[in-house]
Every structure is written in C-alpha cells, then in structure tokens.
C-alpha positions in Angstrom: 76.1 106.2 128.7 77.0 102.6 129.3 76.7 102.8 133.1 73.6 103.5 135.2 73.1 104.5 138.8 70.2 103.0 140.8 69.0 103.2 144.4 68.0 99.6 144.6 70.4 98.6 147.4 68.6 97.6 150.7 70.5 100.3 152.6 69.5 103.0 150.1 73.1 103.3 148.9 73.6 104.0 145.2 74.7 101.1 143.1 76.6 101.5 139.8 75.5 99.0 137.2 78.1 98.5 134.4 77.3 97.4 130.9 78.8 93.9 130.2 80.9 95.4 127.4 82.3 98.3 129.5 85.8 96.9 129.7 86.3 97.0 126.0 84.6 100.3 125.4 85.9 103.8 126.2 82.8 105.2 127.8 84.5 108.5 128.3 84.2 109.0 124.5 80.5 108.4 124.5 78.0 109.4 123.2 79.3 108.2 119.8 78.8 110.1 116.5 76.8 107.5 114.6 73.3 108.2 113.5 70.2 106.4 114.7 69.7 103.1 112.8 73.4 103.1 111.6 74.8 99.6 111.6 78.3 100.4 112.7 77.4 100.2 116.4 76.0 96.7 115.9 79.2 95.7 114.1 81.3 97.0 117.0 79.1 95.0 119.5 79.6 91.8 117.5 83.4 92.5 117.4 83.6 92.9 121.2 81.8 89.6 121.7 84.0 87.9 119.1 87.2 89.1 120.7 86.1 87.7 124.0 85.1 84.4 122.4 88.4 84.2 120.4 90.4 83.8 123.6 92.9 86.5 122.4 94.1 88.5 125.4 93.0 92.2 125.1 96.6 93.4 125.5 97.5 91.3 122.4 94.9 92.9 120.1 95.5 96.2 118.2 92.8 97.9 116.1 93.6 100.2 113.2 91.1 102.4 111.5 91.2 105.0 108.7 89.0 108.0 108.1 85.2 107.9 107.9 82.2 106.9 110.0 83.6 103.4 110.6 87.1 104.9 111.0 85.9 106.2 114.4 85.7 102.6 115.7 89.4 102.6 116.9 88.7 105.5 119.2 85.8 103.9 121.0 87.4 100.5 121.7 89.4 100.2 124.9 92.3 98.6 123.1 95.7 99.7 121.7 94.6 101.4 118.6 95.6 103.7 115.7 93.4 106.2 113.9 95.3 106.7 110.7 95.1 108.9 107.5 92.5 108.2 104.9 93.0 105.0 103.0 96.2 104.1 104.9 94.8 101.8 107.7 96.3 98.6 106.1 99.9 100.0 105.7 99.9 101.1 109.3 98.5 97.7 110.3 101.1 95.9 108.2 103.8 97.7 110.0 102.4 96.8 113.4 102.0 93.1 112.4 105.6 92.8 111.1 107.1 94.7 114.0 105.4 92.5 116.6 104.1 89.2 115.1 102.8 88.2 118.5 100.0 90.8 118.2 96.6 90.2 116.6 96.2 93.2 114.3 92.6 94.2 113.2 91.7 96.7 110.6 88.2 98.1 111.2 87.1 100.6 108.6 84.6 101.4 105.8 84.3 100.6 102.2 85.3 104.1 101.1 88.5 104.0 103.2 89.5 100.4 102.4 88.2 99.5 99.0 88.3 102.9 97.2 91.0 105.3 98.6 92.9 102.4 100.2 92.2 99.9 97.5 95.7 99.3 96.3 96.9 98.6 99.9 93.9 96.2 100.4 94.6 94.1 97.3 98.3 93.8 98.0 97.9 92.9 101.6 95.5 90.1 100.5 98.0 89.1 97.7 100.8 88.8 100.3 98.5 87.0 102.8 99.5 89.4 105.5 98.4 88.2 108.9 95.6 90.7 109.4 91.9 90.6 110.2 90.1 93.2 108.1 86.5 94.1 109.0 85.0 96.3 106.2 81.6 97.9 107.0 80.0 98.5 103.6 77.2 101.0 103.5 77.5 101.7 99.8 78.5 105.4 100.2 80.9 107.9 101.6 78.9 108.6 104.7 81.0 111.1 106.7 82.0 113.4 103.9 78.6 114.2 102.3 77.1 111.0 100.8 79.2 110.8 97.6 79.1 107.9 95.2 81.6 105.2 96.3 83.3 102.2 94.6 80.6 100.0 96.1 77.5 102.0 95.3 75.1 99.8 93.3 74.2 100.8 89.8 71.2 103.2 89.6 71.5 104.2 93.3 71.3 107.9 94.0 74.0 109.7 95.9 75.0 113.4 96.3 77.3 113.0 93.3 75.0 110.8 91.3 71.6 112.4 91.8 70.1 110.7 88.7 71.5 107.3 89.6 75.0 105.7 89.6 76.2 104.7 86.2 79.4 103.1 87.3 80.0 99.4 87.9 80.6 98.7 91.6 83.2 96.3 93.1 82.1 92.8 94.1 84.3 92.9 97.2 84.4 89.2 98.1 85.3 88.4 94.5 88.0 91.0 94.5 89.4 89.6 97.8 89.4 86.0 96.5 91.1 87.0 93.3 93.8 88.7 95.4 94.4 85.6 97.5 92.7 86.2 100.9 92.6 83.1 103.2 89.2 83.8 104.7 86.3 85.7 103.2 82.8 86.1 104.7 79.9 88.5 104.4 77.0 89.2 106.7 74.5 92.0 107.3 74.1 93.7 110.7 70.8 91.8 111.0 72.8 88.5 111.3 74.4 89.3 114.6 75.1 85.8 115.8 76.5 84.7 112.4 78.5 88.0 112.1 80.0 87.4 115.6 81.0 83.9 114.6 82.6 85.1 111.4 84.6 87.7 113.3 85.7 85.1 115.8 86.9 82.8 113.0 88.6 85.7 111.3 90.4 86.7 114.5 91.7 83.2 114.9 92.6 82.7 111.2 96.3 82.6 110.2 96.7 84.9 107.2 94.6 87.6 105.6 91.0 87.3 106.8 88.3 89.6 105.4 84.8 90.1 106.8 82.4 92.3 104.8 79.6 93.8 107.0 76.6 95.1 105.0 75.1 98.0 107.0 72.6 100.8 106.4 73.5 104.4 106.1 70.1 105.7 107.0 70.9 109.5 107.0 72.4 109.8 103.5 72.1 106.6 101.3 68.7 105.4 102.6 67.0 108.7 102.8 68.1 109.8 99.3 67.0 106.5 97.9 63.7 106.6 99.9 64.3 103.2 101.5 62.1 103.9 104.5 62.6 103.6 108.3 65.2 101.7 110.3 62.7 98.9 110.6 62.3 98.9 106.8 66.0 98.6 106.4 66.3 95.6 108.7 63.2 94.0 107.1 64.9 94.3 103.7 67.9 92.4 105.0 65.6 89.8 106.6 63.6 89.3 103.4 66.4 89.5 100.8 69.5 88.0 102.4 70.2 84.5 101.1 72.7 82.4 103.1 74.9 80.5 100.7 78.1 79.2 102.2 80.9 78.4 99.7 79.2 80.4 97.0 81.2 81.3 93.9 82.3 84.8 94.8 81.9 85.8 91.1 78.2 85.5 91.7 77.8 87.5 94.9 77.8 91.0 93.6 75.1 93.4 95.0 72.7 95.3 92.9 70.4 98.1 94.0 67.7 96.6 96.3 68.4 93.1 95.0 69.1 89.9 96.8 72.2 89.9 99.0 74.2 86.7 99.1 75.7 86.2 102.6 77.8 83.5 104.2 81.3 82.2 104.5 82.8 82.0 101.0 86.5 81.2 101.4 88.4 79.4 104.2 91.7 78.1 103.1 95.1 77.5 104.7 98.4 78.7 103.1 101.6 80.3 104.4 101.5 83.9 105.4 103.8 86.6 104.2 106.0 86.4 107.3 106.1 82.6 107.3 107.3 82.6 103.7 109.8 85.4 104.3 111.2 83.7 107.4 111.4 80.3 105.6 113.3 81.9 102.7 115.7 83.9 104.9 116.4 81.1 107.4 116.9 78.5 104.8 120.2 79.9 103.6 118.9 81.4 100.4 121.2 83.9 98.7 
C-alpha cells in the first residue's frame, strides 16, 4: 500500500505517513496487477511527476487507456479517466478533446493496443495533428493475453505464437509517427527516469499530437521466453545498449532483437492542430 502507520509520535499516537504521489493514485485499487520488474509502474511514476511539473491542473487532465497491461493505468490514476475497448483509446480521446478543448487529454496504453489493434486510429490522429498526448509503453509483446507476437516484436524474438522466432518485420514506431505528421516524438527506456519524465512534461505542454514511446520489459512472458535474465539484467541491458541521439533520423531508430536502442527526442515542431485549422476555416467565411 502507499500509506504506512507508525508509532513514532512523542505521545505514542499513531501517525499516518502518506506517499508523496498519493493524491494522484487511487490507493483503494492497490495492489496493482503488474508483475515484478515490469516497467509500467515506473512509467506511471514518471507521468505523475511530469503532470505536476507541467503546471496542468489535475481537474483539467483526462487519461484514456485501452485494453492490456498498460491499459490498466487509467484505473490507477486519481484523475478523470476512461478505460475503453481494445484499440479504441484514441477515438475516445479524440471525442473528449473535441468536446472540451480546455482539457489536456492523455492516451496511456500499450504497443498492442495503440500500434497494432488501434493502428489506424493512431496514424490518422497523428495525421490530423489532434491535440493529444500519447504515451505508448512498448514491451514488444501482447503481455496480458498470453504473450503473442506483436507488431513491435523484433525479428527472431520468441513469443507464444512465434516459438521458433518472429519472422515478421516490426514497426519502427517513431518513424511511423513522423511519417504520419506528429508534432512531438520521443523515446526513452524505463531506466531513463529523469529524461522520461522530462519528455512527458514536454509532451503534456505540446500543442498538437505528441507521442512518447516508453521501452519497458515484460519480464514474465517476453524476457523469460527469450532467456534474457533477471530484472537487474534487463535494466543493465538498457544501461549498456541505449544510445542517446537527439534529433536522430527516425528512419534509423528501428529496434532489433537485443541490439542497440536509440533513444532521445527525435521530433519537436510547431504547426496548427486539427481544431485550429478547422476553426480557422469555419470562422473565415469559407463555403
């Protein structure tokens, strides 16, 4: 639990010590479902700190998640939130953003939900430059539903549906997002907690479609099946193999199986959002 009771008061009265993130977490929902050494909890912790640093009032932030391990995030955050159907987080979020443009709408979900099942919604929201912050936790697998091969699974990696190694080409997600027109694109691992928090803060304050890819381990299914070692081994791999390259050509940042991972801020541009263009056209007397 996120609170603890101690007897350290001089009078012997019990003191309740609250975790500094308590106000933004629904501790009545704890303990959470995530496995030991899963990176989603770290991503949530970074997001909570980023939201505070962004200056956005909590009552003005809405979090939308889909289905999957990361899809449970919306239920653990003490914010207005939606837990939607599989692959449909972005359409729900788009509706919220257009219905009330004063809100900061965040989509927080996994690679299977956003890039695969919800892929068409993802690319069109980026194309339209919808005013959304999208945080995609990429663990290279469908974690909640049995460890199946995903659209981000590196070639040769083993999953429950590719026991002899994946033969499909995976998405290079930052490259996909830039090709579709996203205004902000960054990628960090869950080892880079300060840099990840900074990227999330920038994404929250970005006008337009902002996308942050979070590389995180799935220790129970992906890592175990591929014999990648302990939680310490997983973090050490990120430490030894992540290369910070701000402004890198996203065409060159694809991820192979146990190869170097290029991280950094790749895209940060300014252009009109969907709503700004729409309002400009409709208020300008166009027929």
